[in-house]
C-alpha positions as CSV (number, residue, x, y, z in Angstrom):
1,X,48.7,-3.6,-67.8
2,X,49.7,-2.7,-64.2
3,X,52.9,-4.1,-62.8
4,X,51.2,-6.6,-60.4
5,X,49.1,-7.9,-63.3
6,X,52.3,-8.3,-65.5
7,X,54.0,-10.2,-62.8
8,X,51.1,-12.5,-62.3
9,X,50.8,-13.0,-66.1
10,X,54.5,-13.9,-66.2
11,X,54.2,-16.4,-63.3
12,X,51.2,-18.1,-64.9
13,X,52.9,-18.3,-68.3
14,X,56.0,-19.7,-66.8
15,X,54.1,-22.3,-64.8
16,X,52.1,-23.4,-67.8
17,X,55.3,-23.7,-69.8
18,X,57.0,-25.7,-67.1
19,X,53.9,-27.9,-66.8
20,X,54.2,-28.8,-70.4
21,X,57.7,-30.2,-69.8
22,X,56.7,-32.2,-66.7
23,X,55.2,-35.3,-68.3
24,X,58.4,-36.0,-70.2
25,X,60.5,-35.4,-67.1
26,X,58.2,-37.7,-65.1
27,X,58.8,-40.5,-67.6
28,X,62.5,-39.9,-67.7
29,X,62.9,-40.0,-63.9
30,X,60.7,-42.4,-61.9
31,X,60.1,-41.9,-58.2
32,X,62.4,-44.9,-57.5
33,X,65.4,-43.0,-58.9
34,X,65.8,-44.9,-62.1
35,X,67.0,-43.0,-65.2
36,X,65.7,-42.5,-68.7
37,X,67.2,-45.7,-70.0
38,X,64.6,-47.8,-68.1
39,X,61.7,-48.7,-70.3
40,X,58.8,-46.4,-69.8
41,X,55.4,-48.0,-69.3
42,X,54.1,-46.7,-72.7
43,X,57.4,-46.8,-74.6
44,X,57.0,-46.3,-78.3
45,X,53.4,-45.1,-77.9
46,X,52.2,-41.5,-78.3
47,X,49.4,-40.7,-75.9
48,X,47.3,-37.6,-75.4
49,X,45.0,-37.4,-72.4
50,X,42.0,-35.1,-72.2
51,X,39.8,-34.8,-69.1
52,X,36.4,-33.3,-69.6
53,X,35.3,-30.8,-66.9
54,X,31.9,-29.1,-66.6
55,X,31.7,-25.5,-65.5
56,X,28.2,-24.6,-64.6
57,X,27.3,-21.2,-63.3
58,X,24.6,-22.3,-60.9
59,X,22.7,-19.0,-60.8
60,X,24.5,-16.7,-63.2
61,X,22.1,-16.2,-66.1
62,X,19.1,-18.1,-64.8
63,X,17.4,-18.9,-61.5
64,X,18.5,-21.8,-59.3
65,X,15.2,-23.7,-60.0
66,X,16.1,-23.7,-63.7
67,X,19.6,-25.1,-62.9
68,X,18.0,-27.9,-60.9
69,X,15.3,-28.6,-63.4
70,X,17.3,-28.4,-66.7
71,X,21.1,-27.9,-66.5
72,X,22.1,-30.4,-63.8
73,X,20.2,-33.3,-65.3
74,X,21.3,-32.5,-68.9
75,X,24.9,-32.2,-67.9
76,X,24.8,-35.6,-66.2
77,X,22.8,-37.2,-69.0
78,X,25.2,-36.0,-71.6
79,X,28.2,-37.3,-69.7
80,X,26.6,-40.7,-68.8
81,X,26.1,-41.2,-72.6
82,X,29.8,-40.5,-73.0
83,X,30.6,-43.1,-70.3
84,X,28.6,-45.7,-72.2
85,X,30.3,-44.8,-75.5
86,X,33.8,-44.5,-74.3
87,X,34.7,-46.9,-71.4
88,X,37.9,-44.9,-70.5
89,X,36.0,-41.6,-70.5
90,X,36.8,-39.4,-67.4
91,X,34.7,-36.5,-66.1
92,X,35.1,-34.0,-63.4
93,X,32.6,-31.5,-62.1
94,X,33.7,-28.6,-60.1
95,X,31.9,-27.7,-56.9
96,X,30.4,-30.0,-54.3
97,X,27.3,-27.8,-54.2
98,X,26.1,-29.3,-57.5
99,X,26.4,-32.8,-56.1
100,X,24.3,-31.7,-53.1
101,X,21.6,-30.3,-55.4
102,X,21.5,-33.5,-57.4
103,X,21.2,-35.6,-54.2
104,X,18.5,-33.4,-52.7
105,X,16.4,-32.9,-55.9
């Protein structure tokens, strides 16, 4: 691995490691300056959050027409079913272009 790649890999690893510690630190220190002795909003509860995201290569392995006809509708249909099944379900979809395609077609 070249030196710039090693440096970038180190920075990414360090930021991911630091990011893992941030939620605990955020509960321990609220924006108002209170300390860890204040009751946290979910004290005594273990929570794990997972946010679904859809990555769709619009024209990577198939033509745009196929994306519009098959992949966009099926991605939305699958996630709408999850919205119905799980009321707290969250979904993100990268790229405003996909929303434009859905609106247009």
